[in-house]
C-alpha positions as CSV (number, residue, x, y, z in Angstrom):
1,M,-8.2,32.2,-48.0
2,S,-9.3,31.5,-44.4
3,N,-8.0,33.7,-41.6
4,Q,-8.5,30.8,-39.2
5,P,-5.1,29.6,-37.9
6,R,-4.1,26.1,-39.0
7,A,-7.3,25.6,-41.0
8,E,-6.1,22.6,-42.9
9,Y,-7.3,19.1,-42.1
10,P,-5.1,18.0,-39.1
11,R,-5.0,14.2,-39.6
12,P,-4.2,13.5,-43.3
13,Q,-3.9,9.8,-42.9
14,F,-7.4,9.3,-41.6
15,V,-9.7,11.8,-43.4
16,R,-13.4,12.3,-43.1
17,D,-15.4,14.9,-45.0
18,S,-17.7,15.8,-42.1
19,W,-15.6,17.9,-39.7
20,I,-15.3,21.4,-38.2
21,N,-12.0,23.1,-37.2
22,L,-12.2,24.7,-33.8
23,N,-9.0,26.7,-34.0
24,G,-9.2,30.5,-33.5
25,E,-10.1,32.7,-30.7
26,W,-11.0,31.1,-27.4
27,Q,-11.5,32.7,-24.0
28,F,-8.5,32.1,-21.7
29,E,-7.4,32.4,-18.1
30,F,-4.4,31.8,-15.9
31,D,-5.2,30.0,-12.7
32,D,-2.0,30.5,-10.5
33,A,-4.0,30.4,-7.3
34,S,-5.7,27.1,-8.4
35,I,-9.2,28.5,-7.7
36,G,-10.8,27.4,-11.0
37,T,-11.9,24.0,-9.9
38,K,-13.2,25.2,-6.5
39,E,-15.2,28.0,-8.3
40,K,-16.5,25.5,-10.9
41,W,-15.1,27.2,-14.0
42,H,-15.7,23.9,-15.8
43,K,-19.4,24.7,-15.9
44,G,-18.8,27.2,-18.6
45,D,-20.8,30.1,-17.2
46,K,-17.7,32.2,-16.3
47,A,-16.3,34.6,-18.9
48,F,-12.5,34.5,-18.8
49,S,-10.6,37.8,-18.9
50,K,-8.2,37.0,-21.8
51,T,-8.4,35.6,-25.3
52,I,-6.0,33.3,-27.0
53,Q,-5.5,32.1,-30.6
54,V,-5.7,28.2,-30.5
55,P,-3.7,26.2,-31.3
56,F,-0.8,28.4,-30.2
57,A,0.5,28.1,-26.6
58,F,0.4,31.2,-24.5
59,Q,4.2,31.5,-24.6
60,S,4.1,32.1,-28.3
61,Q,3.6,35.4,-30.1
62,L,0.9,33.9,-32.4
63,S,-1.2,33.1,-29.4
64,G,-1.8,36.8,-28.9
65,I,-0.3,36.6,-25.4
66,G,3.4,35.9,-25.8
67,S,4.4,35.5,-22.1
68,N,7.3,33.4,-20.9
69,E,6.1,33.6,-17.2
70,F,5.3,30.4,-15.3
71,H,1.6,29.6,-15.4
72,D,1.1,25.9,-14.9
73,I,-2.7,25.9,-14.7
74,V,-4.6,27.4,-17.6
75,W,-8.2,27.4,-18.7
76,Y,-9.9,27.7,-22.1
77,R,-13.5,28.3,-23.0
78,R,-15.5,28.7,-26.2
79,D,-19.1,28.2,-27.5
80,L,-20.0,25.3,-29.8
81,E,-22.7,25.4,-32.4
82,I,-23.4,21.9,-33.9
83,P,-24.5,22.2,-37.5
84,Q,-27.7,20.6,-38.7
85,S,-25.7,18.3,-41.0
86,F,-24.4,16.6,-37.8
87,A,-27.9,15.7,-36.6
88,G,-28.5,12.1,-35.8
89,K,-24.7,11.3,-35.7
90,R,-22.2,10.7,-33.0
91,I,-20.0,13.8,-32.4
92,L,-16.3,13.3,-31.7
93,L,-14.1,16.1,-30.2
94,H,-10.4,15.8,-31.1
95,F,-7.3,17.4,-29.7
96,G,-4.0,17.0,-31.5
97,A,-1.9,17.7,-28.4
98,V,-2.4,19.4,-25.0
99,D,0.6,19.8,-22.7
100,Y,0.5,18.2,-20.2
101,L,-2.7,17.1,-18.3
102,A,-6.0,17.9,-19.9
103,S,-9.6,17.8,-18.6
104,V,-12.4,18.6,-21.0
105,W,-16.0,19.6,-20.2
106,V,-19.0,20.1,-22.4
107,N,-21.9,21.9,-20.8
108,G,-20.3,21.2,-17.4
109,I,-20.0,17.4,-18.1
110,L,-16.6,15.9,-17.9
111,V,-16.1,14.2,-21.3
112,A,-12.3,13.5,-21.3
113,T,-9.1,13.5,-19.3
114,H,-5.7,12.9,-20.9
115,E,-2.1,12.7,-19.7
116,G,0.7,13.3,-22.1
117,G,1.9,16.5,-23.7
118,H,2.5,15.3,-27.2
119,T,-0.1,12.7,-28.1
120,P,-3.7,13.1,-29.4
121,F,-6.9,12.1,-27.8
122,H,-10.6,12.4,-28.5
123,A,-14.0,12.0,-26.8
124,D,-17.5,11.2,-27.9
125,I,-19.4,14.2,-26.7
126,T,-22.8,13.3,-28.1
127,E,-24.6,12.7,-24.8
128,A,-23.3,16.0,-23.3
129,L,-24.6,18.2,-26.1
130,Q,-27.8,20.2,-25.9
131,A,-29.9,22.1,-28.5
132,G,-28.5,25.5,-29.4
133,T,-25.3,26.8,-28.0
134,N,-22.9,24.6,-26.0
135,S,-20.0,25.5,-23.8
136,L,-16.6,23.8,-24.2
137,V,-14.1,24.2,-21.4
138,V,-10.6,22.8,-21.2
139,K,-8.3,22.9,-18.2
140,A,-4.6,22.2,-18.8
141,V,-2.1,21.5,-16.1
142,D,1.6,21.6,-16.8
143,F,4.6,20.8,-14.6
144,S,7.1,23.3,-15.9
145,K,9.9,22.6,-13.4
146,D,9.5,18.8,-13.2
147,V,12.6,17.4,-14.9
148,T,11.2,13.8,-14.8
149,L,8.4,14.9,-17.1
150,P,8.6,14.0,-20.9
151,R,9.3,17.5,-22.1
152,G,11.8,17.5,-25.0
153,K,13.6,20.9,-25.2
154,Q,11.3,22.8,-23.0
155,Y,13.4,24.5,-20.3
156,W,12.4,24.3,-16.6
157,K,14.0,27.7,-15.9
158,A,12.7,31.1,-16.6
159,D,14.8,31.9,-19.7
160,S,16.0,29.8,-22.5
161,A,19.7,28.8,-22.3
162,S,22.2,26.2,-23.6
163,I,20.3,23.6,-25.6
164,F,16.9,24.3,-24.0
165,Y,14.1,26.6,-25.3
166,T,10.8,28.2,-24.5
167,R,8.2,26.1,-22.7
168,T,4.8,25.0,-24.1
169,T,1.7,24.9,-21.9
170,G,-1.8,23.9,-22.9
171,I,-3.3,23.4,-26.3
172,W,-0.6,23.4,-29.0
173,Q,-2.1,21.4,-31.9
174,T,-5.4,21.6,-33.7
175,V,-8.8,21.1,-32.0
176,W,-11.7,19.8,-34.2
177,L,-15.1,18.1,-34.3
178,E,-16.2,15.3,-36.6
179,A,-19.4,13.5,-37.1
180,V,-19.6,9.7,-37.4
181,S,-22.5,7.3,-37.8
182,A,-24.6,6.6,-34.8
183,N,-24.4,2.9,-35.7
184,A,-20.8,2.1,-36.3
185,H,-17.6,3.7,-37.6
186,L,-14.0,2.9,-38.4
187,D,-11.8,3.7,-35.3
188,K,-8.3,3.0,-36.7
189,V,-6.3,1.1,-39.3
190,K,-2.7,-0.2,-39.3
191,M,-1.2,-0.7,-42.7
192,T,2.0,-2.8,-43.1
193,P,3.7,-3.0,-46.6
194,D,5.6,-6.1,-47.7
195,I,7.4,-5.3,-51.0
196,D,8.8,-8.9,-51.2
197,A,5.3,-10.5,-51.1
198,K,3.9,-7.6,-53.1
199,Q,1.1,-7.0,-50.6
200,I,-0.3,-4.6,-48.0
201,E,-1.6,-5.9,-44.7
202,I,-4.5,-3.9,-43.2
203,K,-5.6,-4.3,-39.6
204,Y,-8.7,-2.5,-38.7
205,E,-10.7,-1.7,-35.6
206,I,-14.4,-0.7,-35.8
207,D,-16.4,0.9,-33.1
208,G,-20.0,0.1,-32.5
209,I,-20.3,-3.4,-33.9
210,D,-23.0,-5.3,-32.0
211,A,-22.0,-9.0,-31.9
212,N,-25.6,-10.0,-31.2
213,S,-27.0,-7.9,-34.1
214,T,-28.5,-9.6,-37.2
215,S,-27.1,-6.7,-39.3
216,K,-24.6,-7.4,-42.0
217,Y,-21.4,-5.6,-41.5
218,Q,-18.9,-5.2,-44.4
219,L,-15.7,-3.2,-45.0
220,K,-15.0,-2.1,-48.6
221,V,-11.3,-1.3,-49.4
222,D,-10.6,0.6,-52.6
223,I,-6.9,1.1,-53.5
224,S,-5.8,3.5,-56.3
225,W,-2.6,4.2,-58.0
226,K,-2.3,7.7,-59.6
227,G,-6.1,7.9,-59.8
228,E,-6.6,4.5,-61.3
229,L,-8.4,1.8,-59.2
230,V,-6.0,-1.2,-58.8
231,S,-7.8,-3.2,-56.0
232,E,-11.4,-3.3,-54.9
233,D,-12.5,-5.8,-52.2
234,V,-15.4,-6.2,-49.8
235,Y,-15.0,-8.2,-46.6
236,G,-17.7,-9.5,-44.2
237,I,-17.1,-8.4,-40.6
238,R,-18.1,-10.4,-37.6
239,S,-16.2,-8.5,-34.8
240,G,-14.7,-5.1,-34.2
241,T,-11.2,-6.1,-35.2
242,G,-9.8,-7.9,-38.1
243,A,-7.0,-8.0,-40.7
244,R,-6.7,-8.6,-44.5
245,K,-3.7,-8.9,-46.8
246,I,-4.2,-7.4,-50.3
247,R,-1.9,-8.4,-53.1
248,L,-0.8,-5.6,-55.4
249,N,0.0,-7.2,-58.8
250,D,0.6,-4.0,-60.7
251,F,3.9,-2.6,-59.3
252,N,7.4,-3.4,-60.5
253,D,9.5,-5.6,-58.2
254,H,12.7,-3.8,-59.2
255,G,11.8,-0.6,-57.5
256,L,11.1,1.2,-60.7
257,G,7.4,1.3,-60.3
258,G,5.4,1.9,-57.2
259,W,7.8,1.6,-54.3
260,W,8.3,4.6,-52.0
261,S,11.6,6.4,-51.5
262,P,12.8,10.0,-51.1
263,E,13.8,9.9,-54.8
264,K,10.4,8.5,-55.8
265,P,7.8,9.2,-53.1
266,N,5.1,7.0,-54.7
267,L,1.9,6.7,-52.7
268,Y,-1.2,4.5,-53.0
269,D,-4.6,6.1,-52.1
270,V,-7.0,4.0,-50.2
271,T,-10.7,4.5,-49.3
272,F,-12.3,2.6,-46.5
273,T,-16.1,2.3,-46.7
274,L,-18.0,0.7,-43.8
275,L,-21.3,-0.8,-44.9
276,V,-24.2,-1.9,-42.6
277,D,-26.9,-3.9,-44.4
278,N,-25.5,-2.5,-47.6
279,E,-25.9,1.1,-46.5
280,V,-22.8,3.4,-46.2
281,E,-22.1,4.2,-42.5
282,D,-18.6,5.6,-42.7
283,V,-16.0,6.6,-45.3
284,V,-12.4,7.3,-44.5
285,G,-9.6,8.3,-46.9
286,S,-6.0,7.4,-46.4
287,Y,-2.8,6.4,-48.2
288,F,0.2,4.2,-47.8
289,G,3.6,3.7,-49.3
290,M,5.2,0.4,-50.3
291,R,8.8,0.4,-48.9
292,K,11.0,-1.8,-46.8
293,V,13.7,-0.9,-44.3
294,S,16.1,-3.6,-43.4
295,I,19.6,-4.4,-42.2
296,E,21.5,-6.9,-44.3
297,D,25.0,-8.0,-43.5
298,G,25.6,-4.8,-41.5
299,K,24.2,-2.5,-44.1
300,L,21.2,-0.3,-43.7
301,C,18.9,-0.9,-46.7
302,L,15.9,0.8,-48.2
303,N,13.9,-1.4,-50.6
304,N,16.5,-4.1,-50.4
305,R,19.4,-1.9,-51.5
306,P,22.1,-0.2,-49.3
307,Y,21.0,3.4,-48.7
308,F,23.2,6.2,-47.4
309,L,21.3,8.6,-45.2
310,K,22.0,12.3,-45.4
311,M,19.8,13.8,-42.7
312,V,19.5,17.1,-40.9
313,L,18.5,17.6,-37.3
314,D,15.2,19.3,-37.2
315,Q,13.8,20.6,-33.9
316,G,10.5,21.8,-35.2
317,Y,10.6,25.2,-33.5
318,F,9.4,28.5,-35.1
319,P,10.1,32.1,-34.0
320,D,6.4,33.0,-33.7
321,G,4.7,29.7,-32.9
322,N,7.4,27.9,-30.9
323,L,6.5,24.2,-31.1
324,T,3.5,25.0,-33.2
325,P,4.2,25.7,-36.9
326,P,2.5,28.9,-38.0
327,S,0.9,27.4,-41.1
328,D,0.8,24.3,-43.3
329,E,2.9,26.3,-45.9
330,A,5.6,26.7,-43.2
331,I,5.7,23.0,-42.6
332,K,5.9,22.2,-46.3
333,Q,8.6,24.9,-46.8
334,D,10.9,23.2,-44.2
335,V,10.6,19.9,-46.1
336,E,11.3,21.6,-49.4
337,L,14.3,23.4,-48.0
338,T,15.7,20.3,-46.5
339,K,15.5,18.5,-49.9
340,A,16.8,21.5,-51.8
341,M,20.0,21.4,-49.6
342,G,20.6,17.8,-50.7
343,F,19.4,15.9,-47.6
344,N,17.2,12.9,-48.0
345,G,16.0,12.7,-44.4
346,A,15.3,14.5,-41.1
347,R,15.8,13.4,-37.6
348,K,13.0,15.1,-35.7
349,H,14.6,16.0,-32.4
350,Q,12.9,15.8,-29.0
351,K,9.5,16.3,-30.5
352,L,6.5,14.3,-31.7
353,E,6.0,16.3,-34.8
354,D,2.7,17.6,-36.2
355,P,1.1,14.9,-38.5
356,R,1.1,17.5,-41.3
357,F,4.9,17.4,-41.3
358,L,4.9,13.7,-41.7
359,Y,2.3,14.0,-44.5
360,W,4.6,16.4,-46.5
361,C,7.5,14.1,-45.9
362,D,5.4,11.2,-47.3
363,V,4.3,13.3,-50.3
364,L,7.5,15.1,-51.2
365,G,9.9,12.3,-50.2
366,L,11.9,12.7,-47.0
367,V,12.8,9.9,-44.6
368,V,12.2,10.6,-40.9
369,W,13.7,9.3,-37.7
370,S,10.9,9.8,-35.2
371,E,12.2,10.7,-31.7
372,A,10.4,11.0,-28.4
373,A,10.4,14.1,-26.3
374,N,12.4,12.8,-23.4
375,A,12.5,13.6,-19.8
376,Y,15.8,14.7,-18.3
377,E,16.0,12.7,-15.1
378,Y,14.9,9.2,-14.1
379,S,12.2,8.1,-11.7
380,D,9.6,5.4,-11.3
381,K,6.9,7.9,-12.2
382,Y,8.8,8.9,-15.3
383,V,8.9,5.3,-16.5
384,G,5.1,5.0,-16.5
385,Q,4.5,8.4,-18.0
386,F,7.1,8.1,-20.8
387,T,6.2,4.5,-21.7
388,K,2.5,5.4,-22.1
389,E,3.3,8.4,-24.3
390,W,5.8,6.6,-26.5
391,V,3.3,3.8,-27.2
392,A,0.7,6.3,-28.2
393,S,3.1,8.2,-30.4
394,M,4.1,5.0,-32.3
395,E,0.4,4.1,-32.8
396,R,-0.3,7.6,-34.1
397,D,2.4,7.5,-36.7
398,Y,2.8,3.8,-37.7
399,N,1.3,4.2,-41.1
400,H,3.7,7.0,-42.4
401,P,6.1,5.5,-45.0
402,S,8.5,8.4,-44.4
403,I,9.3,7.1,-40.9
404,I,12.1,4.6,-41.1
405,A,13.4,4.5,-37.5
406,W,12.2,4.9,-34.0
407,V,14.3,6.7,-31.4
408,P,12.8,6.4,-27.9
409,L,15.9,7.8,-26.1
410,N,18.5,10.4,-26.9
411,E,21.9,11.0,-25.3
412,S,20.9,9.3,-22.0
413,W,18.2,11.8,-21.3
414,G,15.9,10.3,-18.7
415,V,18.6,7.7,-18.0
416,P,21.7,9.8,-17.0
417,N,23.3,7.0,-15.1
418,I,22.7,4.3,-17.6
419,Q,26.4,3.3,-17.7
420,I,26.3,2.0,-14.1
421,D,22.6,1.9,-13.1
422,K,21.0,-1.5,-13.9
423,L,17.5,-0.1,-13.6
424,Q,18.2,2.5,-16.2
425,Q,19.8,-0.1,-18.5
426,Q,16.6,-2.2,-18.2
427,H,14.5,0.8,-19.0
428,A,16.4,1.4,-22.2
429,L,16.2,-2.3,-23.1
430,T,12.5,-2.3,-22.4
431,M,11.9,0.7,-24.7
432,Y,13.9,-1.1,-27.4
433,H,12.0,-4.3,-27.2
434,L,8.6,-2.7,-26.6
435,S,9.2,-0.7,-29.8
436,K,10.1,-3.8,-31.7
437,S,7.0,-5.6,-30.4
438,L,4.8,-2.8,-31.7
439,D,6.7,-2.4,-35.0
440,P,9.1,-5.2,-36.2
441,M,9.6,-3.6,-39.6
442,R,11.6,-0.5,-38.6
443,P,15.0,-0.2,-36.8
444,V,15.0,1.1,-33.2
445,I,17.9,3.1,-31.8
446,S,18.1,2.4,-28.0
447,N,19.9,5.6,-27.0
448,D,20.9,7.8,-29.9
449,G,24.3,9.4,-29.4
450,W,26.2,7.3,-26.9
451,E,25.9,4.7,-24.1
452,L,23.9,2.3,-26.4
453,V,22.5,-1.0,-25.2
454,T,20.8,-3.4,-27.6
455,T,20.2,-1.4,-30.7
456,D,19.6,-1.9,-34.5
457,L,21.7,1.1,-35.5
458,F,25.0,2.3,-33.9
459,A,24.2,6.1,-33.7
460,I,27.1,8.4,-32.7
461,H,27.1,12.1,-31.8
462,D,30.4,13.8,-32.6
463,Y,30.9,17.5,-32.8
464,E,34.6,17.3,-33.7
465,W,35.3,20.0,-36.3
466,R,38.8,19.2,-37.5
467,E,38.6,17.3,-40.8
468,E,41.8,15.2,-40.2
469,V,40.5,14.0,-36.8
470,L,37.2,12.9,-38.3
471,A,38.8,11.2,-41.2
472,E,41.1,9.2,-38.9
473,R,38.3,8.4,-36.4
474,Y,36.0,7.0,-39.0
475,S,38.6,5.1,-41.0
476,S,37.7,1.8,-39.5
477,K,34.9,0.3,-37.5
478,E,37.2,-0.5,-34.6
479,K,38.3,3.1,-34.3
480,A,34.8,4.5,-34.7
481,V,33.1,2.3,-32.0
482,H,35.9,2.9,-29.5
483,A,36.0,6.7,-29.9
484,M,34.8,8.8,-27.1
485,P,33.2,12.0,-28.4
486,A,32.1,14.3,-25.6
487,N,34.1,12.0,-23.4
488,R,31.3,9.4,-23.4
489,R,31.6,5.7,-24.1
490,L,29.5,4.8,-27.1
491,F,28.2,1.6,-25.6
492,V,27.3,0.4,-22.1
493,E,29.5,-2.3,-20.7
494,G,28.0,-5.7,-21.5
495,F,26.5,-4.4,-24.8
496,P,29.4,-4.4,-27.2
497,Y,29.2,-3.4,-30.8
498,Q,27.8,-6.2,-32.9
499,N,28.3,-5.1,-36.5
500,Q,25.3,-2.7,-36.6
501,P,25.4,0.0,-39.3
502,I,27.4,3.0,-38.0
503,L,25.9,6.5,-38.5
504,V,27.0,9.8,-37.1
505,T,23.6,11.2,-36.1
506,E,24.7,14.6,-34.7
507,F,27.7,16.5,-35.9
508,G,28.6,19.9,-37.3
509,G,26.7,22.5,-35.3
510,I,28.8,25.3,-36.8
511,A,27.7,28.7,-35.5
512,Y,27.4,31.5,-38.1
513,K,25.7,34.7,-37.1
514,K,23.3,36.0,-39.7
515,S,20.6,37.4,-37.4
516,E,20.6,40.3,-34.9
517,W,21.1,38.3,-31.8
518,E,24.2,36.6,-30.4
519,G,24.3,32.9,-29.9
520,W,26.4,29.8,-29.9
521,G,27.4,26.6,-31.8
522,Y,29.9,23.8,-31.4
523,S,32.4,25.6,-33.6
524,G,32.2,28.9,-35.5
525,A,32.6,30.6,-38.9
526,D,33.4,34.2,-39.7
527,N,32.1,34.7,-43.2
528,D,30.4,32.9,-46.1
529,E,33.6,31.4,-47.5
530,D,34.7,30.3,-44.1
531,Y,31.3,28.7,-43.4
532,E,31.4,26.8,-46.6
533,Q,34.8,25.4,-46.0
534,K,34.0,24.4,-42.5
535,L,30.8,22.6,-43.7
536,R,33.0,20.7,-46.2
537,A,35.5,19.9,-43.5
538,V,32.9,18.1,-41.3
539,I,30.8,16.5,-44.1
540,R,33.5,15.3,-46.4
541,P,35.2,12.8,-44.1
542,L,31.9,11.1,-43.4
543,L,31.0,10.8,-47.1
544,N,34.5,9.4,-47.7
545,S,34.7,7.1,-44.7
546,G,33.5,3.8,-46.1
547,V,32.5,2.9,-42.6
548,V,29.8,5.5,-41.9
549,Q,26.5,4.7,-43.5
550,G,24.8,8.0,-42.9
551,Y,24.9,11.2,-41.0
552,C,22.6,13.9,-39.5
553,Y,23.9,17.4,-39.6
554,T,23.1,19.8,-36.7
555,Q,20.9,21.6,-37.6
556,L,18.3,22.8,-40.0
557,T,17.6,26.2,-38.5
558,D,18.8,28.5,-35.7
559,V,16.7,28.1,-32.6
560,E,16.5,30.9,-30.1
561,Q,20.0,31.2,-28.6
562,E,21.5,28.6,-30.9
563,I,22.9,30.0,-34.2
564,N,24.2,26.8,-35.6
565,G,21.5,26.3,-38.2
566,L,22.0,26.0,-42.0
567,L,19.0,28.5,-42.1
568,T,18.3,31.4,-39.8
569,Y,15.4,31.1,-37.4
570,D,13.1,32.7,-40.0
571,R,14.2,30.1,-42.6
572,K,16.7,32.2,-44.7
573,P,19.7,30.1,-46.0
574,K,23.0,31.4,-44.6
575,I,24.7,30.4,-47.9
576,P,23.0,29.4,-51.1
577,V,21.2,26.1,-50.9
578,E,22.9,25.0,-54.1
579,I,26.3,25.1,-52.4
580,I,25.0,23.0,-49.5
581,K,23.5,20.5,-51.9
582,A,26.8,20.3,-53.8
583,I,28.6,19.5,-50.5
584,N,26.1,16.8,-49.7
585,D,26.5,15.5,-53.3
586,R,30.4,15.3,-53.0
587,K,30.8,18.2,-55.4
């Protein structure tokens, strides 16, 4: 087994065989005096004084540094050796995520800049390479105290407190190289299932097609089901973009065959082969799931049937890696534990999650609400930064069947005056309609928790712990939508409730100390028996409501000073998972 951190392939929905993982030890330097640019550190001939384990941010223990001090400018350096097998090909350098501004040089040549702490980017570095050893330098600039920056739960003060946690600066997801054809290669695909028409639509973009060339370009699409080829098509290509709809005649239209759901996470494998003059130029492996999310007569449906969501709030923090999971096994374990406790979904909270998490949700069967990492305050600059990052995150994750809802805003973060400020209302409306324009097949929640404007799902946050109060509050739609948990109106004036499905998407948060440190929750328990009874008291009224169509319990794990997880921070169940599953199963 490799000792290289996070050695697995980082982008499981777009797989090429010809790649090199660049995680591991890099040289590293803090640049608090901002001298690096002046002294031309980007040229790569300066040896930095520290080392760091990429892809872990310097604030994490797994980075080898583990400092929570403010250092908003950091530099990375390492040597690159390009293998002989890459000769004659274009070389692409990929970054999963760098927080927040990134500049990248190869042999002193600027090859990429990127803004956005949670979204991927890449650069073609072919022309910057030289024979033998190459230098790769990355400068990352964070804005740790800027509350208008899309940051999620990263705190702008020195120490974690309340609902905010340790910051992340610099590289925090995998870095890798891949080799593609010098002639043309597949750049992206967008796959949209339609279970009613029994077809998959595939939109593709191909880089390098010369419209004036006499060459013959073709895209071959092979679709397999459980190892058996079910569709094989070859299409002539005349431009860099196109779309095809492929009918899948083999699966059962009653949902007993190839449809995807948490109970039956069926996936089709697909291989894309780009041919130029009948020669193979590029091969990409992927997969898709046939499933449908819809709202029918006020009911949330999965695959044309009402579906009750039992989700858990998952913040994606780890005690040694912070925002970066320590291993692929740790990611898989979180999904497995979530399912073992009787949940069918996760609401990823204030984080664009690692693609490997979404992969395991696709494979093992767990629905996901994908939520942006929000800013805390509003500004014109924030609008531009946030919108750009949200669009990129939707593009990255569109193909994952596990994602069934988009959540651009949460609890009025970034729009704190939305109830009275028309600009902030328009921003929330813009994010709703922008999301719908990019993806009409998934519901969009305009402002999860309260102060909703136009929205597909009516998502309520309610940390009431008394069973009788919850039972009464959710005994009718009228009572539910006019309740004021946390003393907040659930909708903005002018945007009344319009029979959307009602879900309680944060609740519970029961503190139960099973670790060495003190912490907090929204209510508390004294022992295992008390904890079980209090879990039942908050979950039972939502299951029995008849009005509520789903819930999201806070939360999966303890996180730093919060001890309101079902699991400790190191993923140990506070009570047996079988008991929690029985509660979710009404037993």
